[in-house]
N, C-alpha and C positions, 0 to 999 in steps of 0.2 A: 859663567853661567850661561844660562840657559839664556840665547838670545832673546827670545820673547819677552823676557822677565827683567832683562838688560832693558829692553824699549820702555818696559815702565819707567823708568827713574830718568827718561832724559830728557824729559820736558816739562819739569811739575807746574814750571813757570805761566804754561798755557792754561790747565785744566786740571781738575778733577780727573781720577780712575776714574771708566766707569765700572758697571757692573760685574762685565763678563773679565776686563781685567782684573779687578777683585779679586774673581773665583779664580784666577789662573793663578794669583800670587798666594792666594789661600792655599789652594793643593799644594803648590808647593813648599808654604812653609809647614805645613800639616804635616808632608811627608819627610821634612829634615831630621825628625829626632831618629823615625827610621832607616833614612840614608847615614846617617851618622852614625847609628847602631852597626849596620853594613858592614860599613867601611871602618870602624875600629875591629869588628872581627873579624875581617881579611888581613887588616895590618898585624893583629895582635900571632893571627895564627897561618902569617902566609908560611911560615920556615916548617913547619909540620907539616900543610897541605902541600907543599910541594915538594917536602923531603918524601911523602906518599906517593907523591904524583912519578917521582924519580926514581925511586924503588921499582914501582910497577912499569914505568919505560923500559928500563931495563931490564925486567923478565918478558916484556912483547920483542921487546928488540934487541936480544941478545948482540948480533952480530952487527950493530950501530957502534961505532967507538963512542969511547968516552968523552974525547972531543968533539964531535957533533950533540952528542945525547946535553951535553955542558951549555954548548953555545944556544940548542935548541929551550932549553929550563932558561936561560935566562933573559929568552928572547920572549918567553912564554908570560916569566916575569914582569917583565916591564909591561908587556902586551894586558896583563891583568892589574897592573898597578893604575896604568892610562884609564881603562874598565873604570875601574872605580873610581877614580876623579871623574870620569864624565856623568856617573852614578851619582857619584855628591855633591857635583853641580846643575846634573840634570840638561846640561849640554849634549845631544847628540855629536854633533861638528868636531869636539872636543880630542874625542878620537883620533879622526883621520885627518887633525891637524898636526896630532904629536906624532903620530904614528908616519904621517905620509912621507917624509923625505929620506927617508932612511930603513925603515922596514924593506921596503924590495929589494933594493941591491943588498943588504945583509943577506936577506933570502937568496939571492941567484947567485952569490958568492960563496953560498957555503952549501947550496943544495941539500937544505931538510927538510924537505918536502916530507916524505914518509915520515919520517921522526914527527914533525912537527904536528901532522893531521895523528896520529896516535896520541901525543905527549896531551892535544887539546880534548881529545876525545875522554880522556884520561884526567885531566884537569875538572873535564863539564862532571862528570861521573861524582868526584871529590867534590864539587860546590855543590852538586845538589844533595850529599848528605851532610856537608857545614852548613848550609841556610836552610831557611822555611823556605815555603811558596810561594811569599810574599815576598819575600829577600829576593829569590830568584829572576822576581819578576821584575824588580828594581834593577838588579845589573845584568841580566840577559839581554837588553837592546844594544850597552855597550861593547859586552862581550862578542854576540854577536860580530856585531859591526870588525869588531876586531879581529876576530878570526876568520869574516869573509876576507879582509884586507889580507891578511896573513896569506890566504891559499891564494889570492887574485891571481896572481903571475902562470901559475900553472891554466893554463887554459883546454887543457887533454881531461884534466879530470874531472867528475861529476861534482866539485865542489859538496864532501861530503859532513862539512860542517853547517849546511841547514838546516838538517835534522838534529843538531847533536844540541843545541842552547835551547832544553824542552824544561819547561816546570812542570814538574812532579805536583 
């Protein structure tokens, strides 16, 4: 859960929540039905979404081996799942906490930088077709954070993901 929200519940014996705190809680609770809807949509359409991305990736990068493409797709799938959970919890730190220890070593070991960049461009395109503007607005912050982590190790690149997670 979002750390700001979590702290609201830490000390009920000391005081009632103030107006600002209640507004924060109200915003989260008010957006929860839409967050759940987006999460369910991603969960239920994950297979077809990722299959479309995989097919497009194969066309865009026929020179990449099937093994490397599969590795990149599995990583992207995990990134999407963690991003969806962060969106559901409204917890920006969730993505970094979950990806931090294992993502960079995997990427360095398999050297899938170019494939990952193309794959995430394709994934973002598919997501903007699947989700509404409001829904993409809920998912985009955590997805962008995860995608930025994905390419963080390549300091020579121009960080092509900065403009990818747009809202239509």
